[in-house]
Every structure is written in structure tokens, then in C-alpha cells.
mmCIF file as gemmi writes it, N, C-alpha and C atoms, coordinates in Angstrom:
data_model
loop_
_atom_site.group_PDB
_atom_site.id
_atom_site.type_symbol
_atom_site.label_atom_id
_atom_site.label_alt_id
_atom_site.label_comp_id
_atom_site.label_asym_id
_atom_site.label_entity_id
_atom_site.label_seq_id
_atom_site.pdbx_PDB_ins_code
_atom_site.Cartn_x
_atom_site.Cartn_y
_atom_site.Cartn_z
_atom_site.occupancy
_atom_site.B_iso_or_equiv
_atom_site.pdbx_formal_charge
_atom_site.auth_seq_id
_atom_site.auth_asym_id
_atom_site.pdbx_PDB_model_num
ATOM 1 N N . MET Axp A 1 ? 11.667 2.542 -14.054 1 0 ? 1 A 1
ATOM 2 C CA . MET Axp A 1 ? 11.024 1.216 -14.558 1 0 ? 1 A 1
ATOM 3 C C . MET Axp A 1 ? 10.373 0.434 -13.466 1 0 ? 1 A 1
ATOM 4 N N . ALA Axp A 2 ? 10.659 0.561 -12.211 1 0 ? 2 A 1
ATOM 5 C CA . ALA Axp A 2 ? 10 -0.306 -11.089 1 0 ? 2 A 1
ATOM 6 C C . ALA Axp A 2 ? 8.572 0.472 -10.931 1 0 ? 2 A 1
ATOM 7 N N . GLU Axp A 3 ? 8.558 1.766 -11.006 1 0 ? 3 A 1
ATOM 8 C CA . GLU Axp A 3 ? 7.503 2.313 -10.851 1 0 ? 3 A 1
ATOM 9 C C . GLU Axp A 3 ? 6.209 1.87 -11.786 1 0 ? 3 A 1
ATOM 10 N N . THR Axp A 4 ? 6.733 1.708 -13.032 1 0 ? 4 A 1
ATOM 11 C CA . THR Axp A 4 ? 5.863 1.399 -14.215 1 0 ? 4 A 1
ATOM 12 C C . THR Axp A 4 ? 5.371 -0.058 -13.784 1 0 ? 4 A 1
ATOM 13 N N . LEU Axp A 5 ? 6.105 -0.862 -13.309 1 0 ? 5 A 1
ATOM 14 C CA . LEU Axp A 5 ? 5.844 -2.553 -13.145 1 0 ? 5 A 1
ATOM 15 C C . LEU Axp A 5 ? 4.783 -2.503 -11.866 1 0 ? 5 A 1
ATOM 16 N N . TYR Axp A 6 ? 5.217 -1.602 -10.562 1 0 ? 6 A 1
ATOM 17 C CA . TYR Axp A 6 ? 4.25 -1.696 -9.804 1 0 ? 6 A 1
ATOM 18 C C . TYR Axp A 6 ? 2.854 -1.043 -10.088 1 0 ? 6 A 1
ATOM 19 N N . ASP Axp A 7 ? 2.751 0.104 -10.663 1 0 ? 7 A 1
ATOM 20 C CA . ASP Axp A 7 ? 1.297 0.201 -11.357 1 0 ? 7 A 1
ATOM 21 C C . ASP Axp A 7 ? 0.7 -0.511 -12.225 1 0 ? 7 A 1
ATOM 22 N N . ALA Axp A 8 ? 1.681 -1.283 -13.179 1 0 ? 8 A 1
ATOM 23 C CA . ALA Axp A 8 ? 0.912 -2.357 -13.89 1 0 ? 8 A 1
ATOM 24 C C . ALA Axp A 8 ? 0.534 -3.607 -13.151 1 0 ? 8 A 1
ATOM 25 N N . ALA Axp A 9 ? 1.171 -3.925 -12.039 1 0 ? 9 A 1
ATOM 26 C CA . ALA Axp A 9 ? 0.821 -5.075 -11.397 1 0 ? 9 A 1
ATOM 27 C C . ALA Axp A 9 ? -0.688 -4.694 -10.389 1 0 ? 9 A 1
ATOM 28 N N . ILE Axp A 10 ? -0.544 -3.468 -9.873 1 0 ? 10 A 1
ATOM 29 C CA . ILE Axp A 10 ? -1.887 -2.868 -9.335 1 0 ? 10 A 1
ATOM 30 C C . ILE Axp A 10 ? -3.125 -2.849 -10.18 1 0 ? 10 A 1
ATOM 31 N N . SER Axp A 11 ? -2.856 -2.207 -11.413 1 0 ? 11 A 1
ATOM 32 C CA . SER Axp A 11 ? -3.879 -2.116 -12.377 1 0 ? 11 A 1
ATOM 33 C C . SER Axp A 11 ? -4.271 -3.593 -12.922 1 0 ? 11 A 1
ATOM 34 N N . SER Axp A 12 ? -3.55 -4.562 -13.222 1 0 ? 12 A 1
ATOM 35 C CA . SER Axp A 12 ? -4.083 -5.916 -13.464 1 0 ? 12 A 1
ATOM 36 C C . SER Axp A 12 ? -4.721 -6.47 -12.488 1 0 ? 12 A 1
ATOM 37 N N . SER Axp A 13 ? -4.308 -6.204 -11.188 1 0 ? 13 A 1
ATOM 38 C CA . SER Axp A 13 ? -5.135 -6.937 -10.149 1 0 ? 13 A 1
ATOM 39 C C . SER Axp A 13 ? -6.43 -6.58 -9.952 1 0 ? 13 A 1
ATOM 40 N N . LYS Axp A 14 ? -6.615 -5.049 -10.118 1 0 ? 14 A 1
ATOM 41 C CA . LYS Axp A 14 ? -7.653 -4.352 -9.997 1 0 ? 14 A 1
ATOM 42 C C . LYS Axp A 14 ? -8.718 -4.891 -11.201 1 0 ? 14 A 1
ATOM 43 N N . SER Axp A 15 ? -8.134 -4.854 -12.126 1 0 ? 15 A 1
ATOM 44 C CA . SER Axp A 15 ? -9.054 -5.122 -13.427 1 0 ? 15 A 1
ATOM 45 C C . SER Axp A 15 ? -9.561 -6.674 -13.39 1 0 ? 15 A 1
ATOM 46 N N . HIS Axp A 16 ? -8.599 -7.832 -12.67 1 0 ? 16 A 1
ATOM 47 C CA . HIS Axp A 16 ? -8.955 -8.976 -12.478 1 0 ? 16 A 1
ATOM 48 C C . HIS Axp A 16 ? -9.799 -9.103 -11.196 1 0 ? 16 A 1
ATOM 49 N N . LYS Axp A 17 ? -9.998 -8.067 -10.545 1 0 ? 17 A 1
ATOM 50 C CA . LYS Axp A 17 ? -10.819 -8.208 -9.174 1 0 ? 17 A 1
ATOM 51 C C . LYS Axp A 17 ? -9.946 -9.103 -8.118 1 0 ? 17 A 1
ATOM 52 N N . PHE Axp A 18 ? -8.764 -8.947 -8.143 1 0 ? 18 A 1
ATOM 53 C CA . PHE Axp A 18 ? -7.862 -9.875 -7.018 1 0 ? 18 A 1
ATOM 54 C C . PHE Axp A 18 ? -7.422 -8.71 -5.937 1 0 ? 18 A 1
ATOM 55 N N . VAL Axp A 19 ? -8.455 -8.67 -5.166 1 0 ? 19 A 1
ATOM 56 C CA . VAL Axp A 19 ? -8.193 -7.557 -4.043 1 0 ? 19 A 1
ATOM 57 C C . VAL Axp A 19 ? -7.027 -7.958 -3.321 1 0 ? 19 A 1
ATOM 58 N N . ASN Axp A 20 ? -6.878 -9.157 -2.98 1 0 ? 20 A 1
ATOM 59 C CA . ASN Axp A 20 ? -5.739 -9.539 -2.024 1 0 ? 20 A 1
ATOM 60 C C . ASN Axp A 20 ? -4.451 -9.108 -2.873 1 0 ? 20 A 1
ATOM 61 N N . GLU Axp A 21 ? -4.237 -9.442 -4.138 1 0 ? 21 A 1
ATOM 62 C CA . GLU Axp A 21 ? -3.023 -8.991 -5.098 1 0 ? 21 A 1
ATOM 63 C C . GLU Axp A 21 ? -2.844 -7.455 -5.007 1 0 ? 21 A 1
ATOM 64 N N . GLU Axp A 22 ? -4.127 -6.835 -5.235 1 0 ? 22 A 1
ATOM 65 C CA . GLU Axp A 22 ? -4.022 -5.261 -5.284 1 0 ? 22 A 1
ATOM 66 C C . GLU Axp A 22 ? -3.698 -4.706 -3.956 1 0 ? 22 A 1
ATOM 67 N N . ALA Axp A 23 ? -3.888 -5.268 -2.965 1 0 ? 23 A 1
ATOM 68 C CA . ALA Axp A 23 ? -3.485 -4.782 -1.5 1 0 ? 23 A 1
ATOM 69 C C . ALA Axp A 23 ? -1.937 -5.031 -1.515 1 0 ? 23 A 1
ATOM 70 N N . LEU Axp A 24 ? -1.399 -6.103 -1.621 1 0 ? 24 A 1
ATOM 71 C CA . LEU Axp A 24 ? -0.094 -6.549 -1.524 1 0 ? 24 A 1
ATOM 72 C C . LEU Axp A 24 ? 0.708 -5.603 -2.721 1 0 ? 24 A 1
ATOM 73 N N . ALA Axp A 25 ? 0.398 -5.615 -3.784 1 0 ? 25 A 1
ATOM 74 C CA . ALA Axp A 25 ? 1.042 -4.536 -4.869 1 0 ? 25 A 1
ATOM 75 C C . ALA Axp A 25 ? 1.077 -3.057 -4.404 1 0 ? 25 A 1
ATOM 76 N N . ASN Axp A 26 ? 0.251 -2.727 -3.87 1 0 ? 26 A 1
ATOM 77 C CA . ASN Axp A 26 ? 0.036 -1.334 -3.257 1 0 ? 26 A 1
ATOM 78 C C . ASN Axp A 26 ? 1.198 -1.249 -2.051 1 0 ? 26 A 1
ATOM 79 N N . GLU Axp A 27 ? 1.116 -2.335 -1.34 1 0 ? 27 A 1
ATOM 80 C CA . GLU Axp A 27 ? 1.928 -2.267 -0.063 1 0 ? 27 A 1
ATOM 81 C C . GLU Axp A 27 ? 3.363 -2.216 -0.397 1 0 ? 27 A 1
ATOM 82 N N . LEU Axp A 28 ? 3.741 -3.092 -1.6 1 0 ? 28 A 1
ATOM 83 C CA . LEU Axp A 28 ? 4.972 -3.291 -1.908 1 0 ? 28 A 1
ATOM 84 C C . LEU Axp A 28 ? 5.636 -1.927 -2.728 1 0 ? 28 A 1
ATOM 85 N N . ALA Axp A 29 ? 4.671 -1.468 -3.246 1 0 ? 29 A 1
ATOM 86 C CA . ALA Axp A 29 ? 4.982 -0.052 -3.934 1 0 ? 29 A 1
ATOM 87 C C . ALA Axp A 29 ? 5.202 1.195 -2.984 1 0 ? 29 A 1
ATOM 88 N N . GLY Axp A 30 ? 4.33 1.092 -1.726 1 0 ? 30 A 1
ATOM 89 C CA . GLY Axp A 30 ? 4.814 1.869 -0.885 1 0 ? 30 A 1
ATOM 90 C C . GLY Axp A 30 ? 6.095 1.814 -0.081 1 0 ? 30 A 1
ATOM 91 N N . HIS Axp A 31 ? 6.473 0.752 0.015 1 0 ? 31 A 1
ATOM 92 C CA . HIS Axp A 31 ? 7.908 0.45 0.609 1 0 ? 31 A 1
ATOM 93 C C . HIS Axp A 31 ? 8.727 0.752 -0.304 1 0 ? 31 A 1
ATOM 94 N N . PHE Axp A 32 ? 8.645 0.377 -1.674 1 0 ? 32 A 1
ATOM 95 C CA . PHE Axp A 32 ? 9.658 0.791 -2.669 1 0 ? 32 A 1
ATOM 96 C C . PHE Axp A 32 ? 9.775 2.461 -2.466 1 0 ? 32 A 1
ATOM 97 N N . PHE Axp A 33 ? 8.908 3.307 -2.41 1 0 ? 33 A 1
ATOM 98 C CA . PHE Axp A 33 ? 8.82 4.579 -2.552 1 0 ? 33 A 1
ATOM 99 C C . PHE Axp A 33 ? 9.523 5.235 -1.305 1 0 ? 33 A 1
ATOM 100 N N . LEU Axp A 34 ? 8.933 4.567 -0.188 1 0 ? 34 A 1
ATOM 101 C CA . LEU Axp A 34 ? 9.619 4.961 0.972 1 0 ? 34 A 1
ATOM 102 C C . LEU Axp A 34 ? 11.201 4.824 0.98 1 0 ? 34 A 1
ATOM 103 N N . GLU Axp A 35 ? 11.509 3.516 0.575 1 0 ? 35 A 1
ATOM 104 C CA . GLU Axp A 35 ? 12.955 3.294 0.651 1 0 ? 35 A 1
ATOM 105 C C . GLU Axp A 35 ? 13.712 4.252 -0.457 1 0 ? 35 A 1
ATOM 106 N N . THR Axp A 36 ? 13.167 4.507 -1.498 1 0 ? 36 A 1
ATOM 107 C CA . THR Axp A 36 ? 13.84 5.632 -2.392 1 0 ? 36 A 1
ATOM 108 C C . THR Axp A 36 ? 13.665 6.96 -1.914 1 0 ? 36 A 1
ATOM 109 N N . ASP Axp A 37 ? 13.247 7.415 -0.736 1 0 ? 37 A 1
ATOM 110 C CA . ASP Axp A 37 ? 13.04 8.658 -0.348 1 0 ? 37 A 1
ATOM 111 C C . ASP Axp A 37 ? 11.97 9.548 -0.958 1 0 ? 37 A 1
ATOM 112 N N . ARG Axp A 38 ? 10.891 8.644 -1.293 1 0 ? 38 A 1
ATOM 113 C CA . ARG Axp A 38 ? 9.837 9.462 -2.18 1 0 ? 38 A 1
ATOM 114 C C . ARG Axp A 38 ? 8.527 9.33 -1.032 1 0 ? 38 A 1
ATOM 115 N N . ARG Axp A 39 ? 8.513 9.868 0.115 1 0 ? 39 A 1
ATOM 116 C CA . ARG Axp A 39 ? 7.637 9.453 1.188 1 0 ? 39 A 1
ATOM 117 C C . ARG Axp A 39 ? 6.49 9.944 0.86 1 0 ? 39 A 1
ATOM 118 N N . ASN Axp A 40 ? 6.289 11.214 0.034 1 0 ? 40 A 1
ATOM 119 C CA . ASN Axp A 40 ? 4.884 11.636 -0.307 1 0 ? 40 A 1
ATOM 120 C C . ASN Axp A 40 ? 4.119 10.524 -1.221 1 0 ? 40 A 1
ATOM 121 N N . ARG Axp A 41 ? 4.886 10.038 -2.063 1 0 ? 41 A 1
ATOM 122 C CA . ARG Axp A 41 ? 4.334 9.412 -2.958 1 0 ? 41 A 1
ATOM 123 C C . ARG Axp A 41 ? 4.026 7.756 -2.281 1 0 ? 41 A 1
ATOM 124 N N . SER Axp A 42 ? 4.789 7.321 -1.369 1 0 ? 42 A 1
ATOM 125 C CA . SER Axp A 42 ? 4.614 6.3 -0.621 1 0 ? 42 A 1
ATOM 126 C C . SER Axp A 42 ? 3.167 6.33 0.32 1 0 ? 42 A 1
ATOM 127 N N . VAL Axp A 43 ? 2.817 7.511 0.622 1 0 ? 43 A 1
ATOM 128 C CA . VAL Axp A 43 ? 1.363 7.519 1.427 1 0 ? 43 A 1
ATOM 129 C C . VAL Axp A 43 ? 0.35 7.153 0.711 1 0 ? 43 A 1
ATOM 130 N N . HIS Axp A 44 ? -0.03 7.434 -0.812 1 0 ? 44 A 1
ATOM 131 C CA . HIS Axp A 44 ? -0.838 7.036 -1.526 1 0 ? 44 A 1
ATOM 132 C C . HIS Axp A 44 ? -0.767 5.553 -1.631 1 0 ? 44 A 1
ATOM 133 N N . TYR Axp A 45 ? 0.495 4.847 -2.112 1 0 ? 45 A 1
ATOM 134 C CA . TYR Axp A 45 ? 0.396 3.623 -1.958 1 0 ? 45 A 1
ATOM 135 C C . TYR Axp A 45 ? -0.048 2.532 -0.476 1 0 ? 45 A 1
ATOM 136 N N . PHE Axp A 46 ? 0.331 3.352 0.323 1 0 ? 46 A 1
ATOM 137 C CA . PHE Axp A 46 ? 0.207 2.796 1.769 1 0 ? 46 A 1
ATOM 138 C C . PHE Axp A 46 ? -1.615 2.917 2.188 1 0 ? 46 A 1
ATOM 139 N N . SER Axp A 47 ? -1.889 3.91 1.529 1 0 ? 47 A 1
ATOM 140 C CA . SER Axp A 47 ? -3.3 4.103 2.108 1 0 ? 47 A 1
ATOM 141 C C . SER Axp A 47 ? -4.319 3.284 1.075 1 0 ? 47 A 1
ATOM 142 N N . GLN Axp A 48 ? -3.838 3.065 -0.013 1 0 ? 48 A 1
ATOM 143 C CA . GLN Axp A 48 ? -4.629 2.077 -0.874 1 0 ? 48 A 1
ATOM 144 C C . GLN Axp A 48 ? -4.4 0.723 -0.498 1 0 ? 48 A 1
ATOM 145 N N . ALA Axp A 49 ? -3.217 0.44 0.033 1 0 ? 49 A 1
ATOM 146 C CA . ALA Axp A 49 ? -2.983 -0.91 0.503 1 0 ? 49 A 1
ATOM 147 C C . ALA Axp A 49 ? -3.752 -1.167 1.939 1 0 ? 49 A 1
ATOM 148 N N . PHE Axp A 50 ? -4.013 0.01 2.753 1 0 ? 50 A 1
ATOM 149 C CA . PHE Axp A 50 ? -4.799 -0.103 3.876 1 0 ? 50 A 1
ATOM 150 C C . PHE Axp A 50 ? -6.274 -0.381 3.42 1 0 ? 50 A 1
ATOM 151 N N . GLU Axp A 51 ? -6.779 0.356 2.635 1 0 ? 51 A 1
ATOM 152 C CA . GLU Axp A 51 ? -8.146 0.216 2.251 1 0 ? 51 A 1
ATOM 153 C C . GLU Axp A 51 ? -8.533 -1.251 1.487 1 0 ? 51 A 1
ATOM 154 N N . LYS Axp A 52 ? -7.49 -1.748 0.793 1 0 ? 52 A 1
ATOM 155 C CA . LYS Axp A 52 ? -7.591 -3.081 -0.068 1 0 ? 52 A 1
ATOM 156 C C . LYS Axp A 52 ? -7.588 -4.275 1.006 1 0 ? 52 A 1
ATOM 157 N N . TYR Axp A 53 ? -6.827 -4.08 1.925 1 0 ? 53 A 1
ATOM 158 C CA . TYR Axp A 53 ? -6.682 -5.205 2.956 1 0 ? 53 A 1
ATOM 159 C C . TYR Axp A 53 ? -7.932 -5.187 3.747 1 0 ? 53 A 1
ATOM 160 N N . ASN Axp A 54 ? -8.505 -3.992 4.009 1 0 ? 54 A 1
ATOM 161 C CA . ASN Axp A 54 ? -9.799 -3.953 4.822 1 0 ? 54 A 1
ATOM 162 C C . ASN Axp A 54 ? -10.714 -4.586 4.089 1 0 ? 54 A 1
ATOM 163 N N . GLU Axp A 55 ? -10.896 -4.223 2.722 1 0 ? 55 A 1
ATOM 164 C CA . GLU Axp A 55 ? -11.89 -4.519 1.761 1 0 ? 55 A 1
ATOM 165 C C . GLU Axp A 55 ? -11.818 -6.04 1.567 1 0 ? 55 A 1
ATOM 166 N N . TRP Axp A 56 ? -10.532 -6.565 1.644 1 0 ? 56 A 1
ATOM 167 C CA . TRP Axp A 56 ? -10.448 -8.23 1.712 1 0 ? 56 A 1
ATOM 168 C C . TRP Axp A 56 ? -10.746 -8.864 2.871 1 0 ? 56 A 1
ATOM 169 N N . GLY Axp A 57 ? -10.726 -8.242 3.831 1 0 ? 57 A 1
ATOM 170 C CA . GLY Axp A 57 ? -11.161 -8.612 5.088 1 0 ? 57 A 1
ATOM 171 C C . GLY Axp A 57 ? -10.024 -8.803 6.282 1 0 ? 57 A 1
ATOM 172 N N . ALA Axp A 58 ? -8.757 -8.58 5.687 1 0 ? 58 A 1
ATOM 173 C CA . ALA Axp A 58 ? -7.46 -8.673 6.357 1 0 ? 58 A 1
ATOM 174 C C . ALA Axp A 58 ? -7.291 -7.383 7.227 1 0 ? 58 A 1
ATOM 175 N N . VAL Axp A 59 ? -8.179 -7.367 8.249 1 0 ? 59 A 1
ATOM 176 C CA . VAL Axp A 59 ? -8.142 -6.113 9.061 1 0 ? 59 A 1
ATOM 177 C C . VAL Axp A 59 ? -6.633 -6.223 9.82 1 0 ? 59 A 1
ATOM 178 N N . ALA Axp A 60 ? -6.553 -7.276 10.634 1 0 ? 60 A 1
ATOM 179 C CA . ALA Axp A 60 ? -5.345 -7.239 11.123 1 0 ? 60 A 1
ATOM 180 C C . ALA Axp A 60 ? -4.036 -6.883 10.305 1 0 ? 60 A 1
ATOM 181 N N . LYS Axp A 61 ? -4.005 -7.452 8.97 1 0 ? 61 A 1
ATOM 182 C CA . LYS Axp A 61 ? -2.72 -6.96 8.164 1 0 ? 61 A 1
ATOM 183 C C . LYS Axp A 61 ? -2.753 -5.447 7.969 1 0 ? 61 A 1
ATOM 184 N N . ALA Axp A 62 ? -4.127 -4.902 7.962 1 0 ? 62 A 1
ATOM 185 C CA . ALA Axp A 62 ? -4.218 -3.32 7.525 1 0 ? 62 A 1
ATOM 186 C C . ALA Axp A 62 ? -3.834 -2.66 8.79 1 0 ? 62 A 1
ATOM 187 N N . ASN Axp A 63 ? -4.111 -3.36 10.308 1 0 ? 63 A 1
ATOM 188 C CA . ASN Axp A 63 ? -3.781 -2.64 11.208 1 0 ? 63 A 1
ATOM 189 C C . ASN Axp A 63 ? -2.337 -2.607 11.493 1 0 ? 63 A 1
ATOM 190 N N . THR Axp A 64 ? -1.8 -3.699 11.214 1 0 ? 64 A 1
ATOM 191 C CA . THR Axp A 64 ? -0.347 -3.965 11.197 1 0 ? 64 A 1
ATOM 192 C C . THR Axp A 64 ? 0.475 -2.882 10.271 1 0 ? 64 A 1
ATOM 193 N N . LEU Axp A 65 ? 0.013 -2.729 9.302 1 0 ? 65 A 1
ATOM 194 C CA . LEU Axp A 65 ? 0.571 -1.767 8.292 1 0 ? 65 A 1
ATOM 195 C C . LEU Axp A 65 ? 0.305 -0.401 8.977 1 0 ? 65 A 1
ATOM 196 N N . LYS Axp A 66 ? -0.617 -0.124 9.53 1 0 ? 66 A 1
ATOM 197 C CA . LYS Axp A 66 ? -1.016 1.332 9.829 1 0 ? 66 A 1
ATOM 198 C C . LYS Axp A 66 ? -0.175 1.512 11.013 1 0 ? 66 A 1
ATOM 199 N N . GLU Axp A 67 ? 0.008 0.428 12.014 1 0 ? 67 A 1
ATOM 200 C CA . GLU Axp A 67 ? 0.864 0.734 13.185 1 0 ? 67 A 1
ATOM 201 C C . GLU Axp A 67 ? 2.471 0.807 12.716 1 0 ? 67 A 1
ATOM 202 N N . TYR Axp A 68 ? 2.798 -0.035 11.637 1 0 ? 68 A 1
ATOM 203 C CA . TYR Axp A 68 ? 3.997 0.324 11.163 1 0 ? 68 A 1
ATOM 204 C C . TYR Axp A 68 ? 4.343 1.732 10.836 1 0 ? 68 A 1
ATOM 205 N N . LEU Axp A 69 ? 3.414 2.309 10.073 1 0 ? 69 A 1
ATOM 206 C CA . LEU Axp A 69 ? 3.94 3.707 9.697 1 0 ? 69 A 1
ATOM 207 C C . LEU Axp A 69 ? 3.559 4.724 10.666 1 0 ? 69 A 1
ATOM 208 N N . ASP Axp A 70 ? 2.65 4.334 11.577 1 0 ? 70 A 1
ATOM 209 C CA . ASP Axp A 70 ? 2.709 5.167 12.942 1 0 ? 70 A 1
ATOM 210 C C . ASP Axp A 70 ? 3.836 5.31 13.704 1 0 ? 70 A 1
ATOM 211 N N . GLU Axp A 71 ? 4.068 4.036 13.858 1 0 ? 71 A 1
ATOM 212 C CA . GLU Axp A 71 ? 5.718 3.915 15.007 1 0 ? 71 A 1
ATOM 213 C C . GLU Axp A 71 ? 6.913 4.377 14.037 1 0 ? 71 A 1
ATOM 214 N N . SER Axp A 72 ? 6.942 4.182 12.889 1 0 ? 72 A 1
ATOM 215 C CA . SER Axp A 72 ? 8.291 4.483 12.174 1 0 ? 72 A 1
ATOM 216 C C . SER Axp A 72 ? 8.364 6.068 12.271 1 0 ? 72 A 1
ATOM 217 N N . GLY Axp A 73 ? 7.309 6.878 12.547 1 0 ? 73 A 1
ATOM 218 C CA . GLY Axp A 73 ? 7.579 8.148 12.625 1 0 ? 73 A 1
ATOM 219 C C . GLY Axp A 73 ? 7.869 8.993 11.146 1 0 ? 73 A 1
ATOM 220 N N . GLU Axp A 74 ? 7.703 8.034 10.223 1 0 ? 74 A 1
ATOM 221 C CA . GLU Axp A 74 ? 8.311 8.569 8.745 1 0 ? 74 A 1
ATOM 222 C C . GLU Axp A 74 ? 7.025 9.605 8.52 1 0 ? 74 A 1
ATOM 223 N N . MET Axp A 75 ? 5.812 9.259 8.538 1 0 ? 75 A 1
ATOM 224 C CA . MET Axp A 75 ? 4.639 9.779 8.212 1 0 ? 75 A 1
ATOM 225 C C . MET Axp A 75 ? 3.218 9.57 8.995 1 0 ? 75 A 1
ATOM 226 N N . SER Axp A 76 ? 2.58 10.637 8.965 1 0 ? 76 A 1
ATOM 227 C CA . SER Axp A 76 ? 1.184 10.237 9.438 1 0 ? 76 A 1
ATOM 228 C C . SER Axp A 76 ? 0.238 10.246 8.312 1 0 ? 76 A 1
ATOM 229 N N . TRP Axp A 77 ? -0.831 9.429 8.566 1 0 ? 77 A 1
ATOM 230 C CA . TRP Axp A 77 ? -1.715 9.487 7.222 1 0 ? 77 A 1
ATOM 231 C C . TRP Axp A 77 ? -3.228 9.249 7.626 1 0 ? 77 A 1
ATOM 232 N N . CYS Axp A 78 ? -4.065 8.985 6.975 1 0 ? 78 A 1
ATOM 233 C CA . CYS Axp A 78 ? -5.617 9.493 7.421 1 0 ? 78 A 1
ATOM 234 C C . CYS Axp A 78 ? -6.41 8.238 7.728 1 0 ? 78 A 1
ATOM 235 N N . CYS Axp A 79 ? -5.994 6.951 7.523 1 0 ? 79 A 1
ATOM 236 C CA . CYS Axp A 79 ? -6.969 6.064 7.473 1 0 ? 79 A 1
ATOM 237 C C . CYS Axp A 79 ? -7.249 5.309 8.852 1 0 ? 79 A 1
ATOM 238 N N . ASP Axp A 80 ? -8.131 5.8 9.266 1 0 ? 80 A 1
ATOM 239 C CA . ASP Axp A 80 ? -8.729 5.367 10.816 1 0 ? 80 A 1
ATOM 240 C C . ASP Axp A 80 ? -10.066 4.419 10.296 1 0 ? 80 A 1
């Protein structure tokens, strides 16, 4: 159920061109999947959040998100 609602929030914010809301929804979905031991799936959402925060101009937030993932040792991902 939660997965469907996260995806609906992402889709809605994307269709309305609310980049900041899309970034936040992706980040929250990433945390949800990480907390429910679905790390592979969380990478996708964190990557999207990183891209959308940068697109929005929230570079510091994007970097904080990247640093959180790098420092946690949970996963490494591509978005430099």
C-alpha cells in the first residue's frame, strides 16, 4: 500500500511539474524502502531524489543526501 502511495505522489508531482515535491517524495520513498530492507529498490528513489534536488537548485540538499548514503555504508551509487 505505501509503495503505491509513494509512486502516486511522485507521479502527481511530476505531472504538475512540482520538482521540489517530486524530489521530496522520491527521498521519502527511498528512506521507506531502506527501512524495509529493500535497499536495491531504495537506490532508484534516492538517485531520482538526487537528480530532482539538483534540477530544483537545491544542490546542498542533494549533496547532503549523497553524503548520507555514502557515510551509511549501506550502498554506493552513481550520481556525482
